[in-house]
All heavy atoms as TSV, in Angstrom:
chain	resi	resn	atom	element	x	y	z
A	1	GLY	N	N	27.109	22.364	-31.851
A	1	GLY	CA	C	26.011	23.281	-31.660
A	1	GLY	C	C	24.820	22.626	-30.984
A	1	GLY	O	O	24.182	23.233	-30.130
A	2	LEU	N	N	24.534	21.399	-31.361
A	2	LEU	CA	C	23.376	20.717	-30.779
A	2	LEU	C	C	23.608	20.431	-29.302
A	2	LEU	O	O	22.733	20.676	-28.468
A	2	LEU	CB	C	23.094	19.428	-31.539
A	2	LEU	CG	C	21.881	18.624	-31.102
A	2	LEU	CD1	C	20.615	19.455	-31.221
A	2	LEU	CD2	C	21.751	17.358	-31.921
A	3	LEU	N	N	24.787	19.954	-28.968
A	3	LEU	CA	C	25.096	19.683	-27.563
A	3	LEU	C	C	25.114	20.973	-26.751
A	3	LEU	O	O	24.623	21.015	-25.623
A	3	LEU	CB	C	26.445	18.966	-27.462
A	3	LEU	CG	C	26.851	18.498	-26.086
A	3	LEU	CD1	C	25.832	17.504	-25.546
A	3	LEU	CD2	C	28.222	17.883	-26.123
A	4	GLY	N	N	25.646	22.027	-27.333
A	4	GLY	CA	C	25.649	23.319	-26.653
A	4	GLY	C	C	24.249	23.855	-26.426
A	4	GLY	O	O	23.955	24.445	-25.385
A	5	GLY	N	N	23.377	23.654	-27.391
A	5	GLY	CA	C	21.996	24.110	-27.251
A	5	GLY	C	C	21.238	23.362	-26.169
A	5	GLY	O	O	20.348	23.903	-25.525
A	6	ILE	N	N	21.626	22.103	-25.968
A	6	ILE	CA	C	20.953	21.311	-24.941
A	6	ILE	C	C	21.481	21.665	-23.550
A	6	ILE	O	O	20.720	21.732	-22.585
A	6	ILE	CB	C	21.142	19.810	-25.233
A	6	ILE	CG1	C	20.390	19.443	-26.512
A	6	ILE	CG2	C	20.670	18.952	-24.068
A	6	ILE	CD1	C	20.693	18.062	-27.037
A	7	THR	N	N	22.786	21.911	-23.432
A	7	THR	CA	C	23.374	22.173	-22.113
A	7	THR	C	C	23.361	23.646	-21.710
A	7	THR	O	O	23.548	23.953	-20.539
A	7	THR	CB	C	24.823	21.671	-22.069
A	7	THR	OG1	O	25.588	22.347	-23.080
A	7	THR	CG2	C	24.884	20.175	-22.291
A	8	LEU	N	N	23.152	24.534	-22.640
A	8	LEU	CA	C	23.174	25.967	-22.335
A	8	LEU	C	C	22.167	26.382	-21.267
A	8	LEU	O	O	22.521	27.172	-20.384
A	8	LEU	CB	C	22.968	26.783	-23.616
A	8	LEU	CG	C	23.133	28.281	-23.467
A	8	LEU	CD1	C	24.619	28.630	-23.438
A	8	LEU	CD2	C	22.471	29.009	-24.612
A	9	PRO	N	N	20.933	25.876	-21.290
A	9	PRO	CA	C	19.988	26.306	-20.255
A	9	PRO	C	C	20.430	25.964	-18.843
A	9	PRO	O	O	20.142	26.710	-17.904
A	9	PRO	CB	C	18.701	25.551	-20.598
A	9	PRO	CG	C	18.809	25.215	-22.021
A	9	PRO	CD	C	20.268	25.051	-22.296
A	10	VAL	N	N	21.152	24.869	-18.678
A	10	VAL	CA	C	21.583	24.472	-17.337
A	10	VAL	C	C	22.534	25.505	-16.754
A	10	VAL	O	O	22.499	25.787	-15.562
A	10	VAL	CB	C	22.252	23.082	-17.380
A	10	VAL	CG1	C	22.835	22.703	-16.040
A	10	VAL	CG2	C	21.259	22.040	-17.847
A	11	THR	N	N	23.371	26.104	-17.589
A	11	THR	CA	C	24.364	27.038	-17.079
A	11	THR	C	C	23.927	28.497	-17.118
A	11	THR	O	O	24.404	29.294	-16.318
A	11	THR	CB	C	25.672	26.904	-17.869
A	11	THR	OG1	O	25.409	27.089	-19.250
A	11	THR	CG2	C	26.300	25.556	-17.651
A	12	PHE	N	N	23.030	28.851	-18.024
A	12	PHE	CA	C	22.667	30.261	-18.154
A	12	PHE	C	C	21.212	30.587	-17.817
A	12	PHE	O	O	20.934	31.632	-17.258
A	12	PHE	CB	C	22.949	30.756	-19.580
A	12	PHE	CG	C	24.396	30.871	-19.896
A	12	PHE	CD1	C	24.958	30.110	-20.893
A	12	PHE	CD2	C	25.205	31.732	-19.193
A	12	PHE	CE1	C	26.301	30.202	-21.185
A	12	PHE	CE2	C	26.552	31.837	-19.472
A	12	PHE	CZ	C	27.100	31.072	-20.465
A	13	VAL	N	N	20.293	29.723	-18.170
A	13	VAL	CA	C	18.876	30.062	-18.043
A	13	VAL	C	C	18.341	29.716	-16.654
A	13	VAL	O	O	17.761	30.566	-15.974
A	13	VAL	CB	C	18.057	29.360	-19.144
A	13	VAL	CG1	C	16.588	29.651	-18.991
A	13	VAL	CG2	C	18.548	29.798	-20.513
A	14	TYR	N	N	18.520	28.465	-16.241
A	14	TYR	CA	C	17.938	28.028	-14.969
A	14	TYR	C	C	18.419	28.838	-13.767
A	14	TYR	O	O	17.606	29.177	-12.905
A	14	TYR	CB	C	18.191	26.548	-14.740
A	14	TYR	CG	C	17.579	25.651	-15.777
A	14	TYR	CD1	C	18.186	24.468	-16.148
A	14	TYR	CD2	C	16.387	25.980	-16.411
A	14	TYR	CE1	C	17.630	23.650	-17.113
A	14	TYR	CE2	C	15.833	25.170	-17.384
A	14	TYR	CZ	C	16.454	23.990	-17.725
A	14	TYR	OH	O	15.913	23.183	-18.675
A	15	PRO	N	N	19.714	29.168	-13.659
A	15	PRO	CA	C	20.129	29.970	-12.494
A	15	PRO	C	C	19.439	31.327	-12.417
A	15	PRO	O	O	19.103	31.781	-11.314
A	15	PRO	CB	C	21.632	30.125	-12.693
A	15	PRO	CG	C	22.028	28.956	-13.500
A	15	PRO	CD	C	20.878	28.704	-14.430
A	16	CYS	N	N	19.197	31.962	-13.552
A	16	CYS	CA	C	18.524	33.269	-13.536
A	16	CYS	C	C	17.106	33.143	-12.991
A	16	CYS	O	O	16.680	33.917	-12.132
A	16	CYS	CB	C	18.487	33.856	-14.936
A	16	CYS	SG	S	20.084	34.306	-15.591
A	17	PHE	N	N	16.370	32.145	-13.503
A	17	PHE	CA	C	14.989	31.992	-13.069
A	17	PHE	C	C	14.901	31.428	-11.651
A	17	PHE	O	O	13.982	31.765	-10.905
A	17	PHE	CB	C	14.217	31.130	-14.063
A	17	PHE	CG	C	14.044	31.792	-15.403
A	17	PHE	CD1	C	14.291	31.101	-16.572
A	17	PHE	CD2	C	13.654	33.119	-15.498
A	17	PHE	CE1	C	14.134	31.707	-17.813
A	17	PHE	CE2	C	13.500	33.738	-16.720
A	17	PHE	CZ	C	13.735	33.032	-17.879
A	18	MET	N	N	15.866	30.591	-11.262
A	18	MET	CA	C	15.875	30.084	-9.883
A	18	MET	C	C	16.148	31.230	-8.911
A	18	MET	O	O	15.538	31.303	-7.851
A	18	MET	CB	C	16.928	28.982	-9.718
A	18	MET	CG	C	16.494	27.677	-10.312
A	18	MET	SD	S	17.592	26.253	-10.127
A	18	MET	CE	C	19.025	26.823	-9.337
A	19	TRP	N	N	17.063	32.130	-9.267
A	19	TRP	CA	C	17.365	33.260	-8.407
A	19	TRP	C	C	16.127	34.135	-8.243
A	19	TRP	O	O	15.834	34.602	-7.138
A	19	TRP	CB	C	18.519	34.075	-8.994
A	19	TRP	CG	C	19.015	35.127	-8.068
A	19	TRP	CD1	C	19.947	34.992	-7.096
A	19	TRP	CD2	C	18.596	36.494	-8.025
A	19	TRP	NE1	N	20.133	36.184	-6.447
A	19	TRP	CE2	C	19.314	37.123	-6.998
A	19	TRP	CE3	C	17.677	37.238	-8.757
A	19	TRP	CZ2	C	19.148	38.459	-6.684
A	19	TRP	CZ3	C	17.509	38.571	-8.441
A	19	TRP	CH2	C	18.245	39.175	-7.425
A	20	LEU	N	N	15.404	34.341	-9.341
A	20	LEU	CA	C	14.183	35.144	-9.261
A	20	LEU	C	C	13.144	34.492	-8.367
A	20	LEU	O	O	12.476	35.165	-7.581
A	20	LEU	CB	C	13.587	35.353	-10.662
A	20	LEU	CG	C	14.286	36.377	-11.535
A	20	LEU	CD1	C	13.788	36.278	-12.957
A	20	LEU	CD2	C	14.076	37.771	-10.990
A	21	SER	N	N	13.016	33.174	-8.458
A	21	SER	CA	C	11.987	32.502	-7.652
A	21	SER	C	C	12.398	32.378	-6.188
A	21	SER	O	O	11.534	32.410	-5.310
A	21	SER	CB	C	11.668	31.129	-8.225
A	21	SER	OG	O	12.767	30.279	-8.105
A	22	LEU	N	N	13.680	32.262	-5.907
A	22	LEU	CA	C	14.117	32.111	-4.520
A	22	LEU	C	C	14.261	33.447	-3.806
A	22	LEU	O	O	13.808	33.600	-2.670
A	22	LEU	CB	C	15.443	31.349	-4.463
A	22	LEU	CG	C	15.390	29.889	-4.879
A	22	LEU	CD1	C	16.790	29.292	-4.900
A	22	LEU	CD2	C	14.489	29.100	-3.953
A	23	LYS	N	N	14.912	34.402	-4.433
A	23	LYS	CA	C	15.178	35.690	-3.778
A	23	LYS	C	C	14.002	36.651	-3.858
A	23	LYS	O	O	13.873	37.535	-3.028
A	23	LYS	CB	C	16.410	36.350	-4.405
A	23	LYS	CG	C	17.680	35.581	-4.206
A	23	LYS	CD	C	18.095	35.586	-2.763
A	23	LYS	CE	C	19.434	34.884	-2.603
A	23	LYS	NZ	N	19.920	34.924	-1.251
A	24	LYS	N	N	13.170	36.494	-4.874
A	24	LYS	CA	C	12.006	37.355	-5.084
A	24	LYS	C	C	12.361	38.849	-4.964
A	24	LYS	O	O	11.893	39.541	-4.065
A	24	LYS	CB	C	10.891	36.993	-4.115
A	24	LYS	CG	C	10.388	35.579	-4.296
A	24	LYS	CD	C	9.197	35.312	-3.431
A	24	LYS	CE	C	8.726	33.905	-3.420
A	24	LYS	NZ	N	9.142	32.957	-4.367
A	25	PRO	N	N	13.195	39.331	-5.902
A	25	PRO	CA	C	13.554	40.755	-5.841
A	25	PRO	C	C	12.337	41.626	-6.154
A	25	PRO	O	O	11.334	41.154	-6.685
A	25	PRO	CB	C	14.615	40.894	-6.924
A	25	PRO	CG	C	14.278	39.826	-7.892
A	25	PRO	CD	C	13.744	38.688	-7.078
A	26	GLU	N	N	12.455	42.871	-5.806
A	26	GLU	CA	C	11.365	43.817	-6.075
A	26	GLU	C	C	11.118	43.872	-7.583
A	26	GLU	O	O	12.042	43.972	-8.379
A	26	GLU	CB	C	11.763	45.199	-5.565
A	26	GLU	CG	C	10.691	46.229	-5.724
A	26	GLU	CD	C	11.143	47.577	-5.195
A	26	GLU	OE1	O	11.990	47.622	-4.302
A	26	GLU	OE2	O	10.599	48.585	-5.691
A	27	LYS	N	N	9.825	43.775	-7.946
A	27	LYS	CA	C	9.489	43.783	-9.373
A	27	LYS	C	C	9.933	45.094	-10.005
A	27	LYS	O	O	9.826	46.161	-9.411
A	27	LYS	CB	C	7.987	43.617	-9.576
A	27	LYS	CG	C	7.554	42.186	-9.562
A	27	LYS	CD	C	6.141	42.057	-10.054
A	27	LYS	CE	C	5.795	40.588	-10.155
A	27	LYS	NZ	N	4.441	40.366	-10.607
A	28	TYR	N	N	10.418	44.947	-11.240
A	28	TYR	CA	C	10.849	46.069	-12.078
A	28	TYR	C	C	12.091	46.784	-11.532
A	28	TYR	O	O	12.366	47.904	-11.910
A	28	TYR	CB	C	9.705	47.064	-12.308
A	28	TYR	CG	C	8.444	46.381	-12.767
A	28	TYR	CD1	C	7.293	46.393	-11.979
A	28	TYR	CD2	C	8.406	45.687	-13.969
A	28	TYR	CE1	C	6.141	45.753	-12.390
A	28	TYR	CE2	C	7.268	45.039	-14.379
A	28	TYR	CZ	C	6.135	45.076	-13.583
A	28	TYR	OH	O	5.004	44.430	-13.985
A	29	SER	N	N	12.841	46.105	-10.646
A	29	SER	CA	C	14.119	46.663	-10.211
A	29	SER	C	C	15.190	46.269	-11.221
A	29	SER	O	O	14.953	45.493	-12.144
A	29	SER	CB	C	14.482	46.149	-8.818
A	29	SER	OG	O	14.695	44.747	-8.857
A	30	ALA	N	N	16.391	46.801	-11.048
A	30	ALA	CA	C	17.475	46.523	-11.991
A	30	ALA	C	C	17.826	45.034	-12.003
A	30	ALA	O	O	18.015	44.444	-13.068
A	30	ALA	CB	C	18.695	47.359	-11.641
A	31	SER	N	N	17.909	44.420	-10.829
A	31	SER	CA	C	18.263	42.994	-10.788
A	31	SER	C	C	17.141	42.129	-11.357
A	31	SER	O	O	17.407	41.081	-11.968
A	31	SER	CB	C	18.591	42.563	-9.358
A	31	SER	OG	O	17.477	42.717	-8.520
A	32	TRP	N	N	15.892	42.537	-11.192
A	32	TRP	CA	C	14.759	41.800	-11.756
A	32	TRP	C	C	14.845	41.828	-13.282
A	32	TRP	O	O	14.720	40.798	-13.941
A	32	TRP	CB	C	13.459	42.435	-11.265
A	32	TRP	CG	C	12.227	41.698	-11.645
A	32	TRP	CD1	C	11.671	40.647	-10.984
A	32	TRP	CD2	C	11.375	41.964	-12.766
A	32	TRP	NE1	N	10.531	40.237	-11.628
A	32	TRP	CE2	C	10.317	41.029	-12.721
A	32	TRP	CE3	C	11.390	42.890	-13.790
A	32	TRP	CZ2	C	9.306	41.011	-13.673
A	32	TRP	CZ3	C	10.389	42.870	-14.734
A	32	TRP	CH2	C	9.361	41.935	-14.665
A	33	TYR	N	N	15.065	43.016	-13.854
A	33	TYR	CA	C	15.201	43.142	-15.304
A	33	TYR	C	C	16.421	42.378	-15.824
A	33	TYR	O	O	16.362	41.729	-16.871
A	33	TYR	CB	C	15.320	44.613	-15.722
A	33	TYR	CG	C	14.010	45.315	-15.865
A	33	TYR	CD1	C	13.682	46.392	-15.065
A	33	TYR	CD2	C	13.090	44.908	-16.816
A	33	TYR	CE1	C	12.474	47.054	-15.204
A	33	TYR	CE2	C	11.870	45.558	-16.966
A	33	TYR	CZ	C	11.574	46.631	-16.153
A	33	TYR	OH	O	10.378	47.272	-16.295
A	34	LEU	N	N	17.527	42.482	-15.106
A	34	LEU	CA	C	18.755	41.811	-15.535
A	34	LEU	C	C	18.556	40.298	-15.598
A	34	LEU	O	O	18.908	39.656	-16.593
A	34	LEU	CB	C	19.906	42.149	-14.584
A	34	LEU	CG	C	21.237	41.480	-14.895
A	34	LEU	CD1	C	21.805	42.035	-16.198
A	34	LEU	CD2	C	22.201	41.678	-13.761
A	35	ASN	N	N	17.982	39.704	-14.567
A	35	ASN	CA	C	17.806	38.260	-14.542
A	35	ASN	C	C	16.774	37.794	-15.563
A	35	ASN	O	O	16.960	36.754	-16.200
A	35	ASN	CB	C	17.437	37.797	-13.132
A	35	ASN	CG	C	18.659	37.692	-12.272
A	35	ASN	OD1	O	19.456	36.783	-12.425
A	35	ASN	ND2	N	18.832	38.658	-11.381
A	36	TRP	N	N	15.699	38.530	-15.723
A	36	TRP	CA	C	14.731	38.161	-16.765
A	36	TRP	C	C	15.359	38.286	-18.145
A	36	TRP	O	O	15.176	37.432	-19.012
A	36	TRP	CB	C	13.481	39.043	-16.675
A	36	TRP	CG	C	12.426	38.443	-15.813
A	36	TRP	CD1	C	12.093	38.833	-14.547
A	36	TRP	CD2	C	11.584	37.334	-16.138
A	36	TRP	NE1	N	11.093	38.032	-14.070
A	36	TRP	CE2	C	10.745	37.098	-15.029
A	36	TRP	CE3	C	11.453	36.519	-17.237
A	36	TRP	CZ2	C	9.801	36.091	-14.998
A	36	TRP	CZ3	C	10.504	35.510	-17.212
A	36	TRP	CH2	C	9.691	35.307	-16.101
A	37	GLY	N	N	16.097	39.363	-18.368
A	37	GLY	CA	C	16.742	39.563	-19.666
A	37	GLY	C	C	17.755	38.470	-19.980
A	37	GLY	O	O	17.780	37.925	-21.085
A	38	LEU	N	N	18.592	38.126	-19.002
A	38	LEU	CA	C	19.580	37.074	-19.221
A	38	LEU	C	C	18.922	35.710	-19.402
A	38	LEU	O	O	19.377	34.899	-20.205
A	38	LEU	CB	C	20.571	37.035	-18.056
A	38	LEU	CG	C	21.551	38.197	-17.986
A	38	LEU	CD1	C	22.386	38.100	-16.712
A	38	LEU	CD2	C	22.439	38.239	-19.204
A	39	GLY	N	N	17.854	35.455	-18.666
A	39	GLY	CA	C	17.148	34.188	-18.821
A	39	GLY	C	C	16.521	34.047	-20.199
A	39	GLY	O	O	16.624	32.998	-20.839
A	40	ILE	N	N	15.894	35.104	-20.664
A	40	ILE	CA	C	15.269	35.067	-21.991
A	40	ILE	C	C	16.335	35.010	-23.085
A	40	ILE	O	O	16.205	34.256	-24.059
A	40	ILE	CB	C	14.335	36.275	-22.178
A	40	ILE	CG1	C	13.122	36.116	-21.243
A	40	ILE	CG2	C	13.890	36.418	-23.619
A	40	ILE	CD1	C	12.253	37.329	-21.139
A	41	PHE	N	N	17.418	35.764	-22.911
A	41	PHE	CA	C	18.511	35.736	-23.881
A	41	PHE	C	C	19.136	34.337	-23.957
A	41	PHE	O	O	19.414	33.832	-25.042
A	41	PHE	CB	C	19.573	36.772	-23.495
A	41	PHE	CG	C	20.747	36.816	-24.421
A	41	PHE	CD1	C	20.601	37.255	-25.724
A	41	PHE	CD2	C	22.010	36.431	-23.986
A	41	PHE	CE1	C	21.677	37.302	-26.580
A	41	PHE	CE2	C	23.088	36.471	-24.830
A	41	PHE	CZ	C	22.932	36.910	-26.134
A	42	GLY	N	N	19.333	33.703	-22.812
A	42	GLY	CA	C	19.864	32.345	-22.792
A	42	GLY	C	C	18.922	31.357	-23.450
A	42	GLY	O	O	19.365	30.430	-24.140
A	43	SER	N	N	17.620	31.547	-23.262
A	43	SER	CA	C	16.647	30.662	-23.903
A	43	SER	C	C	16.687	30.819	-25.424
A	43	SER	O	O	16.635	29.823	-26.156
A	43	SER	CB	C	15.232	30.983	-23.409
A	43	SER	OG	O	15.127	30.785	-22.023
A	44	ILE	N	N	16.786	32.044	-25.892
A	44	ILE	CA	C	16.858	32.294	-27.332
A	44	ILE	C	C	18.135	31.695	-27.912
A	44	ILE	O	O	18.115	31.061	-28.976
A	44	ILE	CB	C	16.762	33.807	-27.622
A	44	ILE	CG1	C	15.354	34.311	-27.284
A	44	ILE	CG2	C	17.110	34.122	-29.069
A	44	ILE	CD1	C	15.221	35.812	-27.277
A	45	LEU	N	N	19.261	31.855	-27.208
A	45	LEU	CA	C	20.511	31.262	-27.665
A	45	LEU	C	C	20.419	29.743	-27.709
A	45	LEU	O	O	20.920	29.108	-28.640
A	45	LEU	CB	C	21.663	31.666	-26.746
A	45	LEU	CG	C	22.340	32.984	-27.011
A	45	LEU	CD1	C	23.454	33.215	-25.993
A	45	LEU	CD2	C	22.897	33.057	-28.405
A	46	SER	N	N	19.787	29.164	-26.706
A	46	SER	CA	C	19.646	27.709	-26.658
A	46	SER	C	C	18.849	27.196	-27.851
A	46	SER	O	O	19.237	26.211	-28.498
A	46	SER	CB	C	18.963	27.305	-25.356
A	46	SER	OG	O	18.738	25.925	-25.324
A	47	VAL	N	N	17.756	27.864	-28.162
A	47	VAL	CA	C	16.951	27.461	-29.319
A	47	VAL	C	C	17.746	27.652	-30.608
A	47	VAL	O	O	17.743	26.773	-31.486
A	47	VAL	CB	C	15.624	28.257	-29.360
A	47	VAL	CG1	C	14.906	28.060	-30.671
A	47	VAL	CG2	C	14.740	27.859	-28.192
A	48	ALA	N	N	18.467	28.758	-30.716
A	48	ALA	CA	C	19.251	29.017	-31.930
A	48	ALA	C	C	20.355	27.977	-32.107
A	48	ALA	O	O	20.576	27.486	-33.222
A	48	ALA	CB	C	19.851	30.419	-31.877
A	49	PHE	N	N	21.049	27.627	-31.026
A	49	PHE	CA	C	22.111	26.616	-31.117
A	49	PHE	C	C	21.540	25.255	-31.470
A	49	PHE	O	O	22.133	24.511	-32.257
A	49	PHE	CB	C	22.888	26.519	-29.816
A	49	PHE	CG	C	23.807	27.680	-29.550
A	49	PHE	CD1	C	24.394	27.837	-28.318
A	49	PHE	CD2	C	24.080	28.619	-30.528
A	49	PHE	CE1	C	25.239	28.892	-28.054
A	49	PHE	CE2	C	24.919	29.681	-30.281
A	49	PHE	CZ	C	25.512	29.820	-29.036
A	50	SER	N	N	20.401	24.907	-30.892
A	50	SER	CA	C	19.784	23.612	-31.193
A	50	SER	C	C	19.352	23.545	-32.652
A	50	SER	O	O	19.594	22.534	-33.336
A	50	SER	CB	C	18.579	23.373	-30.287
A	50	SER	OG	O	18.981	23.306	-28.947
A	51	VAL	N	N	18.715	24.596	-33.144
A	51	VAL	CA	C	18.293	24.628	-34.543
A	51	VAL	C	C	19.515	24.580	-35.460
A	51	VAL	O	O	19.527	23.858	-36.465
A	51	VAL	CB	C	17.428	25.876	-34.830
A	51	VAL	CG1	C	17.224	26.091	-36.308
A	51	VAL	CG2	C	16.101	25.760	-34.113
A	52	GLY	N	N	20.561	25.312	-35.112
A	52	GLY	CA	C	21.788	25.288	-35.910
A	52	GLY	C	C	22.444	23.920	-35.921
A	52	GLY	O	O	22.938	23.470	-36.955
A	53	GLY	N	N	22.464	23.249	-34.779
A	53	GLY	CA	C	23.035	21.910	-34.716
A	53	GLY	C	C	22.244	20.912	-35.527
A	53	GLY	O	O	22.820	20.090	-36.262
A	54	ILE	N	N	20.932	20.982	-35.431
A	54	ILE	CA	C	20.087	20.082	-36.219
A	54	ILE	C	C	20.236	20.395	-37.704
A	54	ILE	O	O	20.324	19.483	-38.531
A	54	ILE	CB	C	18.617	20.179	-35.761
A	54	ILE	CG1	C	18.475	19.595	-34.360
A	54	ILE	CG2	C	17.687	19.473	-36.734
A	54	ILE	CD1	C	17.136	19.853	-33.712
A	55	TRP	N	N	20.289	21.669	-38.046
A	55	TRP	CA	C	20.461	22.060	-39.455
A	55	TRP	C	C	21.791	21.532	-39.998
A	55	TRP	O	O	21.867	21.052	-41.124
A	55	TRP	CB	C	20.398	23.575	-39.599
A	55	TRP	CG	C	20.586	24.007	-41.012
A	55	TRP	CD1	C	21.733	24.451	-41.599
A	55	TRP	CD2	C	19.591	24.000	-42.031
A	55	TRP	NE1	N	21.516	24.735	-42.915
A	55	TRP	CE2	C	20.195	24.465	-43.215
A	55	TRP	CE3	C	18.243	23.664	-42.062
A	55	TRP	CZ2	C	19.508	24.588	-44.398
A	55	TRP	CZ3	C	17.567	23.788	-43.248
A	55	TRP	CH2	C	18.191	24.251	-44.389
A	56	SER	N	N	22.838	21.620	-39.201
A	56	SER	CA	C	24.144	21.124	-39.619
A	56	SER	C	C	24.115	19.619	-39.854
A	56	SER	O	O	24.696	19.125	-40.830
A	56	SER	CB	C	25.184	21.469	-38.556
A	56	SER	OG	O	26.423	20.911	-38.874
A	57	ILE	N	N	23.461	18.886	-38.974
A	57	ILE	CA	C	23.347	17.436	-39.141
A	57	ILE	C	C	22.558	17.108	-40.402
A	57	ILE	O	O	22.940	16.243	-41.183
A	57	ILE	CB	C	22.700	16.799	-37.900
A	57	ILE	CG1	C	23.655	16.879	-36.715
A	57	ILE	CG2	C	22.312	15.355	-38.165
A	57	ILE	CD1	C	23.033	16.494	-35.393
A	58	VAL	N	N	21.457	17.796	-40.623
A	58	VAL	CA	C	20.632	17.535	-41.797
A	58	VAL	C	C	21.372	17.933	-43.077
A	58	VAL	O	O	21.328	17.211	-44.072
A	58	VAL	CB	C	19.286	18.288	-41.689
A	58	VAL	CG1	C	18.527	18.256	-42.991
A	58	VAL	CG2	C	18.451	17.711	-40.561
A	59	ASP	N	N	22.056	19.067	-43.047
A	59	ASP	CA	C	22.753	19.566	-44.229
A	59	ASP	C	C	23.925	18.662	-44.623
A	59	ASP	O	O	24.109	18.341	-45.792
A	59	ASP	CB	C	23.251	20.986	-43.979
A	59	ASP	CG	C	23.797	21.643	-45.220
A	59	ASP	OD1	O	23.193	21.474	-46.295
A	59	ASP	OD2	O	24.828	22.345	-45.109
A	60	ASN	N	N	24.730	18.258	-43.654
A	60	ASN	CA	C	25.896	17.415	-43.939
A	60	ASN	C	C	25.531	15.952	-44.096
A	60	ASN	O	O	26.281	15.198	-44.701
A	60	ASN	CB	C	26.936	17.546	-42.825
A	60	ASN	CG	C	27.527	18.928	-42.779
A	60	ASN	OD1	O	27.588	19.619	-43.774
A	60	ASN	ND2	N	27.958	19.324	-41.595
A	61	GLY	N	N	24.426	15.569	-43.566
A	61	GLY	CA	C	24.028	14.164	-43.598
A	61	GLY	C	C	24.733	13.399	-42.488
A	61	GLY	O	O	25.801	13.785	-42.017
A	62	ILE	N	N	24.128	12.336	-42.095
A	62	ILE	CA	C	24.713	11.512	-41.057
A	62	ILE	C	C	25.410	10.341	-41.734
A	62	ILE	O	O	24.780	9.542	-42.427
A	62	ILE	CB	C	23.623	11.010	-40.084
A	62	ILE	CG1	C	22.919	12.193	-39.440
A	62	ILE	CG2	C	24.221	10.097	-39.046
A	62	ILE	CD1	C	21.737	11.794	-38.587
A	63	LYS	N	N	26.692	10.263	-41.525
A	63	LYS	CA	C	27.486	9.193	-42.118
A	63	LYS	C	C	28.027	8.326	-40.981
A	63	LYS	O	O	29.091	8.613	-40.428
A	63	LYS	CB	C	28.609	9.764	-42.949
A	63	LYS	CG	C	28.129	10.609	-44.118
A	63	LYS	CD	C	29.295	11.259	-44.846
A	63	LYS	CE	C	28.798	12.149	-45.945
A	63	LYS	NZ	N	28.513	13.489	-45.528
A	64	LEU	N	N	27.286	7.310	-40.625
A	64	LEU	CA	C	27.699	6.426	-39.544
A	64	LEU	C	C	28.143	5.091	-40.114
A	64	LEU	O	O	27.536	4.559	-41.033
A	64	LEU	CB	C	26.548	6.203	-38.567
A	64	LEU	CG	C	26.007	7.447	-37.878
A	64	LEU	CD1	C	24.797	7.096	-37.046
A	64	LEU	CD2	C	27.058	8.093	-37.013
A	65	LYS	N	N	29.207	4.568	-39.543
A	65	LYS	CA	C	29.688	3.250	-39.930
A	65	LYS	C	C	29.841	2.422	-38.653
A	65	LYS	O	O	30.886	2.469	-38.002
A	65	LYS	CB	C	31.036	3.364	-40.641
A	65	LYS	CG	C	30.972	4.109	-41.952
A	65	LYS	CD	C	32.333	4.199	-42.581
A	65	LYS	CE	C	32.269	5.021	-43.851
A	65	LYS	NZ	N	33.572	5.163	-44.476
A	66	PHE	N	N	28.815	1.703	-38.306
A	66	PHE	CA	C	28.846	0.955	-37.064
A	66	PHE	C	C	29.731	-0.279	-37.153
A	66	PHE	O	O	30.475	-0.579	-36.239
A	66	PHE	CB	C	27.434	0.533	-36.671
A	66	PHE	CG	C	26.592	1.685	-36.192
A	66	PHE	CD1	C	25.512	2.109	-36.943
A	66	PHE	CD2	C	26.886	2.343	-35.020
A	66	PHE	CE1	C	24.735	3.170	-36.520
A	66	PHE	CE2	C	26.132	3.387	-34.589
A	66	PHE	CZ	C	25.033	3.804	-35.340
A	67	PHE	N	N	29.643	-1.007	-38.241
A	67	PHE	CA	C	30.355	-2.271	-38.332
A	67	PHE	C	C	31.436	-2.276	-39.394
A	67	PHE	O	O	31.890	-3.315	-39.813
A	67	PHE	CB	C	29.346	-3.393	-38.601
A	67	PHE	CG	C	28.345	-3.535	-37.509
A	67	PHE	CD1	C	27.026	-3.163	-37.708
A	67	PHE	CD2	C	28.715	-4.014	-36.262
A	67	PHE	CE1	C	26.090	-3.278	-36.695
A	67	PHE	CE2	C	27.792	-4.121	-35.244
A	67	PHE	CZ	C	26.471	-3.758	-35.453
A	68	LYS	N	N	31.848	-1.105	-39.849
A	68	LYS	CA	C	32.907	-1.016	-40.852
A	68	LYS	C	C	33.991	-0.059	-40.337
A	68	LYS	O	O	34.025	1.099	-40.706
A	68	LYS	CB	C	32.346	-0.487	-42.176
A	68	LYS	CG	C	31.350	-1.402	-42.822
A	68	LYS	CD	C	30.854	-0.803	-44.114
A	68	LYS	CE	C	29.768	-1.682	-44.721
A	68	LYS	NZ	N	29.209	-1.106	-45.924
A	69	PRO	N	N	34.868	-0.548	-39.494
A	69	PRO	CA	C	35.917	0.342	-39.003
A	69	PRO	C	C	36.869	0.761	-40.130
A	69	PRO	O	O	37.139	-0.007	-41.036
A	69	PRO	CB	C	36.645	-0.485	-37.949
A	69	PRO	CG	C	36.273	-1.898	-38.233
A	69	PRO	CD	C	34.962	-1.893	-38.957
A	70	SER	N	N	37.345	1.959	-40.063
A	70	SER	CA	C	38.221	2.471	-41.121
A	70	SER	C	C	39.659	2.105	-40.863
A	70	SER	O	O	40.164	2.143	-39.830
A	70	SER	CB	C	38.150	3.981	-41.188
A	70	SER	OG	O	36.846	4.428	-41.180
């Protein structure tokens, strides 16, 4: 979840906002609403995945064994 939350904006959020800044569609058109909606939805998902990943790490605890191979 944490890795997904970090990489999600690269695949879902940035392309929507880059398209809006490069193509400059007519404000309040269908494509303008679609790209803003998908960008905001991707941002919310990214935050939710990051919080979920951090919560999972905190809840389960970090059990690292650097110098004790199993």
